[in-house]
C-alpha positions as CSV (number, residue, x, y, z in Angstrom):
1,M,-25.3,-0.8,-95.2
2,T,-23.9,-3.7,-97.1
3,V,-24.5,-6.1,-100.0
4,R,-23.5,-8.9,-97.6
5,R,-26.4,-11.1,-96.5
6,V,-27.1,-14.9,-96.7
7,Q,-28.1,-15.6,-100.3
8,G,-27.8,-18.1,-103.1
9,S,-29.2,-19.2,-106.4
10,E,-31.0,-22.1,-108.0
11,V,-30.7,-22.8,-111.8
12,E,-32.7,-25.2,-113.8
13,Y,-30.9,-26.1,-117.1
14,G,-32.5,-26.7,-120.4
15,I,-31.8,-30.1,-121.8
16,T,-31.9,-31.9,-125.1
17,V,-30.7,-35.3,-126.4
18,Q,-29.0,-34.9,-129.8
19,G,-30.7,-36.6,-132.6
20,Q,-33.6,-37.7,-130.4
21,P,-36.2,-34.9,-130.3
22,S,-38.7,-37.2,-128.6
23,A,-36.4,-38.3,-125.8
24,N,-37.8,-38.2,-122.3
25,P,-36.1,-35.1,-120.7
26,M,-36.8,-36.4,-117.1
27,V,-34.8,-39.6,-118.0
28,A,-32.0,-37.6,-119.6
29,A,-31.9,-35.2,-116.6
30,T,-31.7,-38.2,-114.3
31,H,-28.8,-39.6,-116.3
32,V,-26.9,-36.3,-115.9
33,V,-27.3,-36.2,-112.1
34,N,-26.6,-39.9,-111.5
35,S,-23.7,-40.0,-113.9
36,Y,-22.0,-37.1,-112.0
37,A,-22.8,-38.8,-108.7
38,A,-21.3,-42.2,-109.8
39,A,-18.1,-40.7,-111.2
40,H,-17.4,-38.6,-108.1
41,G,-18.2,-41.3,-105.5
42,L,-21.5,-39.7,-104.5
43,T,-23.8,-42.7,-105.0
44,R,-23.6,-43.6,-101.3
45,R,-24.0,-40.1,-100.1
46,A,-26.9,-38.8,-98.0
47,R,-30.3,-38.4,-99.4
48,W,-32.1,-35.0,-99.3
49,D,-34.2,-34.5,-96.2
50,F,-37.7,-33.2,-97.1
51,E,-39.1,-33.2,-93.6
52,E,-38.6,-29.6,-92.8
53,E,-39.8,-28.2,-96.1
54,S,-43.1,-26.2,-96.3
55,P,-43.7,-25.0,-99.9
56,L,-47.4,-24.2,-99.4
57,R,-46.8,-21.7,-96.6
58,D,-47.7,-18.2,-97.8
59,A,-46.0,-15.0,-96.6
60,R,-49.5,-13.3,-96.5
61,G,-50.4,-15.4,-93.5
62,F,-51.9,-18.7,-94.6
63,D,-51.1,-22.2,-95.8
64,L,-52.4,-23.3,-99.2
65,S,-54.3,-26.6,-99.0
66,R,-52.6,-29.5,-100.7
67,D,-55.9,-30.4,-102.3
68,V,-55.9,-27.3,-104.4
69,A,-52.2,-26.8,-104.9
70,D,-50.7,-27.6,-108.4
71,P,-48.6,-30.7,-108.2
72,T,-45.5,-28.7,-109.2
73,Q,-45.8,-26.8,-105.9
74,L,-45.4,-30.0,-103.8
75,T,-41.6,-29.8,-103.7
76,D,-41.6,-31.4,-100.2
77,E,-42.5,-34.8,-101.7
78,D,-39.7,-37.3,-102.4
79,L,-40.6,-38.5,-105.9
80,G,-37.6,-40.8,-106.1
81,L,-35.8,-38.7,-108.6
82,A,-32.0,-38.2,-108.6
83,N,-31.2,-35.9,-105.7
84,I,-27.7,-35.6,-104.2
85,I,-25.8,-33.3,-101.9
86,L,-22.3,-32.1,-103.1
87,T,-19.3,-31.7,-100.9
88,N,-19.4,-27.9,-101.6
89,G,-22.8,-27.8,-99.8
90,A,-24.9,-27.5,-103.0
91,R,-27.8,-29.6,-104.1
92,L,-27.8,-31.4,-107.5
93,Y,-31.2,-32.9,-108.5
94,V,-33.9,-33.4,-111.0
95,D,-36.7,-30.9,-110.9
96,H,-39.5,-32.3,-113.1
97,A,-37.8,-32.4,-116.5
98,H,-34.7,-30.4,-115.8
99,P,-31.4,-31.0,-114.0
100,E,-31.1,-28.3,-111.3
101,Y,-28.2,-27.0,-109.2
102,A,-28.9,-25.1,-106.0
103,S,-25.9,-23.3,-104.8
104,P,-24.7,-23.4,-101.1
105,E,-25.6,-20.5,-98.9
106,V,-23.0,-17.7,-99.3
107,T,-22.8,-14.2,-97.9
108,S,-21.9,-11.9,-100.8
109,P,-22.8,-11.4,-104.5
110,L,-19.3,-12.3,-105.6
111,D,-19.6,-15.6,-103.8
112,V,-22.9,-16.2,-105.6
113,V,-21.1,-15.8,-108.9
114,R,-18.3,-18.2,-107.8
115,W,-20.6,-21.1,-106.6
116,E,-23.2,-20.6,-109.3
117,R,-20.5,-20.9,-112.0
118,A,-19.1,-23.9,-110.2
119,G,-22.6,-25.4,-110.8
120,E,-22.0,-24.9,-114.6
121,L,-18.9,-27.1,-114.3
122,V,-20.8,-29.7,-112.4
123,M,-23.6,-29.7,-115.0
124,R,-21.2,-29.8,-118.0
125,R,-19.4,-32.8,-116.5
126,G,-22.6,-34.6,-115.7
127,A,-23.8,-34.1,-119.3
128,E,-20.5,-35.4,-120.7
129,L,-20.6,-38.5,-118.5
130,A,-24.2,-39.2,-119.3
131,G,-23.5,-39.1,-123.0
132,E,-20.8,-41.7,-122.5
133,L,-23.2,-44.3,-121.1
134,P,-23.8,-47.3,-123.4
135,G,-26.7,-46.6,-125.8
136,N,-27.0,-42.9,-124.8
137,A,-26.8,-40.1,-127.4
138,P,-24.9,-36.9,-126.4
139,I,-26.8,-34.7,-124.0
140,V,-26.6,-30.9,-124.3
141,L,-27.5,-28.5,-121.5
142,Y,-28.3,-24.8,-121.8
143,K,-28.2,-22.2,-119.0
144,N,-31.3,-20.4,-120.1
145,N,-35.0,-20.1,-119.3
146,I,-37.0,-21.0,-122.3
147,D,-37.4,-23.9,-124.8
148,N,-38.9,-21.7,-127.6
149,K,-42.0,-23.9,-127.5
150,G,-43.9,-21.9,-125.0
151,A,-42.3,-23.3,-121.8
152,S,-40.1,-21.6,-119.3
153,Y,-38.0,-23.0,-116.4
154,G,-36.6,-21.2,-113.5
155,S,-33.5,-19.4,-112.4
156,H,-34.3,-18.5,-108.8
157,E,-32.6,-16.3,-106.2
158,N,-32.8,-16.5,-102.5
159,Y,-32.1,-13.8,-99.9
160,L,-32.5,-14.1,-96.2
161,M,-34.0,-11.0,-94.6
162,R,-35.5,-10.0,-91.3
163,R,-38.8,-11.6,-90.4
164,D,-40.1,-8.4,-88.7
165,V,-40.2,-6.5,-92.0
166,P,-43.9,-6.2,-93.1
167,F,-44.4,-8.3,-96.3
168,E,-46.4,-5.4,-97.7
169,A,-43.3,-3.3,-97.7
170,V,-41.4,-6.0,-99.5
171,V,-44.1,-6.0,-102.2
172,Q,-44.4,-2.3,-102.5
173,H,-40.7,-1.5,-102.8
174,L,-39.5,-4.6,-104.8
175,T,-42.2,-4.6,-107.4
176,P,-40.9,-1.6,-109.4
177,F,-37.3,-2.6,-108.9
178,F,-37.9,-6.1,-110.2
179,A,-40.0,-4.9,-113.1
180,S,-37.2,-2.6,-114.3
181,R,-34.2,-4.8,-113.3
182,P,-34.0,-6.7,-116.6
183,V,-32.2,-3.8,-118.2
184,I,-29.2,-4.9,-116.1
185,C,-29.6,-8.7,-115.8
186,G,-31.8,-9.7,-118.7
187,A,-30.4,-12.6,-120.8
188,G,-32.0,-11.5,-124.1
189,R,-34.4,-13.4,-126.3
190,V,-35.4,-13.7,-129.9
191,G,-39.2,-13.6,-129.9
192,Q,-41.8,-11.9,-127.9
193,R,-44.9,-13.4,-126.0
194,Q,-44.7,-16.8,-124.4
195,D,-44.9,-18.6,-127.7
196,G,-42.5,-16.3,-129.5
197,S,-45.1,-15.4,-132.1
198,V,-44.0,-11.7,-132.3
199,H,-40.8,-11.7,-134.3
200,A,-38.6,-9.3,-132.4
201,F,-35.9,-9.1,-129.8
202,Q,-36.5,-8.5,-126.1
203,I,-34.4,-7.9,-123.0
204,S,-35.6,-10.7,-120.7
205,Q,-36.3,-14.4,-121.3
206,R,-38.5,-14.6,-118.2
207,A,-40.6,-11.5,-118.5
208,D,-43.4,-12.7,-120.8
209,Y,-44.0,-15.6,-118.4
210,V,-44.8,-13.3,-115.5
211,E,-48.6,-13.1,-115.2
212,V,-49.5,-11.7,-111.8
213,G,-48.1,-9.2,-109.3
214,V,-48.1,-11.3,-106.2
215,G,-48.6,-15.0,-105.7
216,L,-47.4,-18.4,-104.4
217,E,-47.1,-20.2,-107.7
218,T,-43.7,-20.7,-109.5
219,T,-44.8,-22.6,-112.6
220,L,-48.3,-21.3,-113.3
221,K,-49.5,-17.7,-112.9
222,R,-45.9,-16.7,-112.1
223,P,-45.8,-13.6,-110.0
224,I,-43.3,-10.7,-109.8
225,I,-43.2,-11.2,-106.0
226,N,-43.3,-14.8,-104.9
227,T,-45.0,-15.3,-101.5
228,R,-43.5,-18.7,-100.6
229,D,-42.6,-18.5,-96.9
230,E,-40.1,-21.3,-96.4
231,P,-37.1,-19.7,-94.6
232,H,-34.9,-22.8,-94.2
233,A,-33.8,-21.1,-91.0
234,D,-35.2,-19.9,-87.7
235,P,-38.7,-18.7,-88.8
236,K,-38.9,-16.3,-85.9
237,K,-35.9,-14.4,-87.1
238,Y,-35.8,-14.8,-90.8
239,R,-37.7,-14.7,-94.0
240,R,-36.3,-16.1,-97.2
241,L,-37.2,-14.0,-100.2
242,H,-37.7,-16.4,-103.1
243,V,-37.2,-14.5,-106.4
244,I,-38.4,-16.4,-109.4
245,I,-38.6,-13.6,-112.1
246,G,-34.9,-13.4,-112.9
247,D,-33.1,-14.7,-116.1
248,A,-30.4,-17.3,-116.1
249,N,-27.3,-15.2,-116.6
250,C,-24.0,-16.4,-118.1
251,S,-22.2,-13.1,-117.6
252,E,-20.4,-12.9,-114.3
253,V,-21.0,-9.1,-114.1
254,A,-24.8,-9.6,-114.6
255,I,-25.0,-12.3,-111.9
256,Y,-23.0,-10.1,-109.6
257,L,-25.1,-7.0,-110.1
258,K,-28.4,-9.0,-110.0
259,H,-27.6,-10.1,-106.5
260,G,-25.7,-7.0,-105.4
261,T,-28.3,-4.4,-106.3
262,T,-31.1,-6.6,-104.9
263,S,-29.2,-7.0,-101.6
264,L,-28.9,-3.2,-101.4
265,V,-32.6,-2.6,-102.0
266,L,-33.4,-5.2,-99.4
267,A,-31.2,-3.4,-96.9
268,M,-33.1,-0.2,-97.5
269,V,-36.5,-2.0,-97.2
270,E,-35.4,-3.5,-93.9
271,A,-34.3,0.0,-92.7
272,G,-37.5,1.7,-93.9
273,A,-35.3,4.0,-96.0
274,L,-37.3,4.0,-99.2
275,P,-40.1,6.5,-100.0
276,Q,-43.6,5.4,-101.0
277,D,-43.9,7.4,-104.2
278,L,-42.9,4.8,-106.8
279,V,-45.8,2.5,-107.4
280,L,-46.5,1.1,-110.9
281,A,-50.1,1.3,-112.1
282,Q,-49.8,-2.0,-114.0
283,P,-46.7,-3.9,-112.8
284,V,-47.0,-6.9,-115.0
285,K,-47.7,-4.9,-118.2
286,A,-44.8,-2.6,-117.2
287,M,-42.4,-5.6,-117.0
288,H,-43.5,-6.8,-120.4
289,D,-43.3,-3.4,-122.0
290,I,-39.8,-2.8,-120.5
291,S,-38.6,-6.1,-121.8
292,H,-40.0,-5.6,-125.3
293,D,-38.0,-2.4,-125.9
294,P,-34.2,-2.9,-126.1
295,T,-33.9,0.8,-127.0
296,L,-34.8,1.4,-123.3
297,R,-37.1,4.3,-124.3
298,A,-40.4,2.6,-123.2
299,V,-42.3,4.5,-120.6
300,V,-44.5,2.9,-118.0
301,T,-47.2,4.5,-115.9
302,L,-47.1,5.1,-112.2
303,D,-50.1,5.0,-109.9
304,D,-50.2,8.8,-109.7
305,G,-50.3,9.1,-113.5
306,R,-46.7,10.1,-114.1
307,T,-44.6,8.1,-116.6
308,I,-41.1,6.8,-116.2
309,T,-38.6,4.6,-118.0
310,A,-36.9,1.5,-116.6
311,L,-33.6,3.4,-116.4
312,E,-35.2,6.2,-114.5
313,I,-36.6,3.7,-112.0
314,Q,-33.2,2.1,-111.5
315,E,-31.6,5.5,-111.1
316,R,-34.1,6.3,-108.4
317,Y,-33.1,3.2,-106.4
318,L,-29.4,3.9,-107.0
319,E,-29.8,7.5,-105.8
320,H,-31.5,6.2,-102.5
321,A,-28.8,3.6,-102.1
322,R,-26.0,6.2,-102.5
323,S,-27.7,8.4,-99.8
324,F,-28.3,5.5,-97.5
325,V,-24.7,4.2,-97.8
326,A,-23.4,7.8,-97.1
327,R,-25.3,7.8,-93.8
328,E,-24.8,4.2,-92.7
329,G,-21.4,3.3,-94.0
330,S,-20.2,0.8,-96.5
331,D,-17.6,-1.8,-97.4
332,E,-15.4,-2.6,-100.4
333,Q,-17.9,-4.9,-102.2
334,T,-20.8,-2.6,-101.6
335,D,-18.8,0.3,-103.0
336,D,-18.0,-1.8,-106.1
337,V,-21.6,-2.7,-106.7
338,L,-22.7,0.9,-106.4
339,E,-20.0,2.0,-108.8
340,R,-20.8,-0.7,-111.3
341,W,-24.5,0.0,-111.0
342,E,-24.1,3.7,-111.7
343,S,-21.6,3.0,-114.6
344,I,-24.0,0.5,-116.3
345,L,-27.0,2.9,-116.0
346,T,-25.0,5.8,-117.4
347,R,-23.7,3.9,-120.3
348,L,-27.1,2.2,-121.1
349,A,-28.6,5.7,-121.2
350,R,-26.0,6.8,-123.7
351,D,-25.7,3.7,-125.8
352,P,-26.6,0.2,-124.6
353,F,-23.8,-1.3,-126.8
354,E,-21.3,0.3,-124.5
355,C,-22.2,-2.5,-122.0
356,V,-21.5,-5.3,-124.6
357,R,-18.7,-6.8,-122.4
358,E,-20.8,-7.0,-119.2
359,L,-24.5,-7.6,-119.9
360,D,-25.9,-10.8,-121.5
361,W,-28.7,-9.2,-123.4
362,V,-26.5,-6.6,-124.9
363,A,-23.8,-9.1,-125.9
364,K,-26.4,-11.3,-127.5
365,L,-28.1,-8.4,-129.3
366,A,-24.8,-7.2,-130.7
367,L,-24.1,-10.7,-132.2
368,L,-27.6,-11.0,-133.6
369,E,-27.5,-7.6,-135.2
370,Q,-24.2,-8.5,-136.9
371,Y,-25.9,-11.6,-138.4
372,R,-28.9,-9.5,-139.4
373,E,-26.8,-6.9,-141.1
374,R,-24.4,-9.3,-142.8
375,D,-27.0,-11.8,-144.1
376,G,-30.1,-9.5,-144.3
377,L,-32.1,-11.6,-141.8
378,D,-35.4,-10.8,-140.3
379,W,-36.2,-11.6,-136.7
380,D,-38.1,-14.7,-137.6
381,H,-35.1,-16.4,-139.3
382,A,-34.1,-19.8,-137.8
383,K,-30.4,-18.8,-137.7
384,L,-31.1,-16.1,-135.1
385,H,-33.0,-18.5,-132.9
386,L,-30.0,-20.9,-133.1
387,V,-27.6,-18.1,-132.1
388,D,-29.9,-17.2,-129.2
389,L,-29.8,-20.8,-128.0
390,Q,-26.1,-21.4,-128.6
391,Y,-25.2,-18.4,-126.4
392,H,-26.3,-20.5,-123.4
393,D,-24.7,-23.8,-124.4
394,V,-22.6,-25.1,-121.5
395,R,-20.1,-26.8,-123.7
396,L,-16.9,-24.8,-123.9
397,E,-16.3,-25.5,-127.6
398,R,-19.9,-24.6,-128.6
399,G,-21.3,-22.1,-126.2
400,I,-21.1,-18.6,-127.6
401,H,-20.7,-17.0,-124.2
402,H,-17.8,-19.3,-123.4
403,R,-16.2,-18.4,-126.7
404,L,-16.6,-14.7,-126.0
405,E,-15.0,-15.1,-122.6
406,R,-12.0,-16.9,-124.1
407,A,-11.6,-14.1,-126.6
408,G,-11.6,-11.5,-123.8
409,R,-14.9,-10.1,-125.0
410,M,-16.8,-10.6,-121.7
411,E,-15.6,-9.2,-118.5
412,R,-14.5,-11.7,-115.8
413,L,-14.7,-11.2,-112.0
414,L,-13.2,-14.6,-111.1
415,T,-10.5,-16.9,-112.4
416,D,-11.1,-20.4,-113.7
417,D,-9.1,-21.8,-110.7
418,Q,-11.3,-20.0,-108.2
419,I,-14.4,-21.4,-109.8
420,A,-13.0,-24.9,-110.2
421,A,-12.1,-25.0,-106.5
422,A,-15.7,-24.2,-105.6
423,V,-16.9,-27.4,-107.2
424,S,-15.7,-29.4,-104.2
425,E,-15.1,-26.8,-101.5
426,P,-17.9,-25.3,-99.5
427,P,-18.1,-21.6,-98.5
428,R,-16.3,-21.1,-95.2
429,D,-18.6,-18.5,-93.7
430,T,-22.0,-20.2,-93.6
431,R,-23.5,-23.4,-92.4
432,A,-22.8,-24.9,-95.8
433,Y,-19.3,-25.5,-94.5
434,F,-20.6,-27.9,-91.9
435,R,-22.8,-29.7,-94.4
436,G,-20.1,-29.9,-97.0
437,M,-17.4,-31.1,-94.6
438,C,-19.7,-33.7,-93.1
439,L,-20.1,-35.2,-96.5
440,T,-16.4,-34.9,-97.3
441,R,-15.2,-36.5,-94.1
442,F,-18.0,-38.8,-93.0
443,A,-20.1,-39.7,-96.0
444,T,-21.1,-43.2,-94.9
445,D,-22.3,-41.9,-91.6
446,I,-24.6,-39.2,-93.0
447,A,-28.1,-40.5,-93.7
448,A,-29.6,-37.3,-94.9
449,A,-29.2,-33.5,-95.0
450,S,-31.0,-30.4,-96.0
451,W,-30.5,-26.7,-95.7
452,D,-31.3,-26.7,-92.0
453,S,-30.1,-30.0,-90.7
454,V,-27.6,-32.9,-91.0
455,I,-28.8,-36.3,-90.0
456,F,-26.3,-38.9,-88.8
457,D,-26.6,-42.7,-88.8
458,L,-24.1,-43.6,-86.1
459,P,-22.9,-46.9,-84.7
460,G,-24.5,-47.7,-81.3
461,H,-27.5,-45.5,-81.8
462,D,-30.9,-47.1,-82.4
463,S,-32.2,-44.0,-84.2
464,L,-30.9,-41.4,-86.5
465,Q,-29.4,-38.3,-84.9
466,R,-30.3,-34.9,-86.3
467,I,-28.1,-31.8,-85.9
468,P,-30.2,-28.7,-86.6
469,T,-28.5,-25.9,-88.6
470,M,-31.2,-23.3,-88.2
471,E,-28.8,-20.4,-88.0
472,P,-27.1,-19.9,-91.4
473,L,-24.1,-18.1,-89.9
474,R,-23.2,-20.9,-87.6
475,G,-21.4,-24.0,-88.7
476,T,-18.8,-21.9,-90.4
477,A,-15.1,-22.8,-90.6
478,D,-14.4,-20.4,-87.7
479,H,-17.1,-22.1,-85.7
480,V,-16.6,-25.8,-86.3
481,G,-13.3,-26.1,-88.3
482,Q,-11.4,-27.2,-85.2
483,L,-13.9,-29.9,-84.5
484,F,-13.3,-31.5,-87.9
485,E,-9.6,-31.4,-87.3
486,T,-9.8,-33.1,-83.9
487,S,-12.6,-35.6,-84.7
488,A,-11.4,-38.8,-86.3
489,T,-15.0,-40.2,-86.7
490,A,-18.5,-39.0,-87.1
491,T,-19.3,-40.2,-83.6
492,E,-16.5,-38.1,-82.2
493,L,-17.8,-35.1,-84.1
494,F,-21.4,-35.7,-83.0
495,R,-20.3,-36.0,-79.3
496,A,-18.2,-32.8,-79.5
497,I,-21.2,-30.9,-80.9
498,T,-23.8,-32.2,-78.6
499,A,-21.4,-32.6,-75.6
500,R,-22.6,-36.2,-75.1
């Protein structure tokens, strides 16, 4: 058993134009992406290939009709918005009114941290460059999930898993896990309910926007379990679990544990190693109740009438993971995730503030309580909302999380140099290596690309030439690295791959 599996993240960033509250966020987001592209020589790079996308395919066995789908679900339509592919294999684009960074495929939770944080550097630089355009006001980005006006935007996770696992098992075993997971990876929020009308703190920014247990939507009637069946890989072998209920984390430990613990639970689901005795009576209500209680004492009801806390739910999953690893074997990163998971749960049960250096919601709550105590503030005070927002500011000099990191008050898992290198370098152990290296070496010969293909526009060919990349663990440095070293042109690379 291992935390290693093909996975990645997608983060939409909150955006504001300083001094211009009525500015069009879609225009501002486009400036961010295009400014980064222009400054880094990406303006002539490949377009994103939408041909193989299928956002209306449902894991429950049907395709939603385009006639009844909400327009926000039609992510396979090229709307002409800024959309570029980076040399690290990631995608940088405008998703409606937000700039979004989708990380390249990686194989471990620690690599998710590395390439997700590389995305923060990309976004910060894009905002800086956009603000320097003639006539533009400074643009500020926030790595968060809410605008405090009733709207939420996503921080999604993706995990590749076996296709032969019944989707009913995914729903059954992941629902209580996801409902309780915010105690580890919540980002914290001032205000409860979608409009923030209840003046109190809660653990998760995303929880109040979850409205159903299972569903295909991602922007309306958001579900705990998203049924979008778009594997971006061989559909006979793989299912891509698209997780939309997570918060946008700044803490490296929180990102790491979010992906690490979920990977472990998925391994147990695939192995059929989890019992069927943990079913929430009202999953959506349970998620809300858990998020609304930072004391972690809230109890939720199981289908059989028993009551249980979020920490107890997480402890049950941890216990099963420990037993499963003892039987099946482990590796260094898996052992580390298990140890950190247990340590976090133990300390949260004793006193949540013992996790102030590791978890976003605890770090934020500690700061807010300091302001409340010092200045006698109630939860409806504007200063607390400002602190909440500033925690997520991507600017090094203004973002509270960045300032905590520099002061040694947030635990780090990676160095700044490791993250900076991931801005331009792709992971070496997935197909992202092939995609990234094609764009690095032969940009002018690449017409388009997507997660599962690279399309060449080669001299002497009347039509575009597609190289499928349906197997995420091929196209790695070990697999094609030598071809890049020996191919002086894209044509030579193409012939070497296709033996033509």
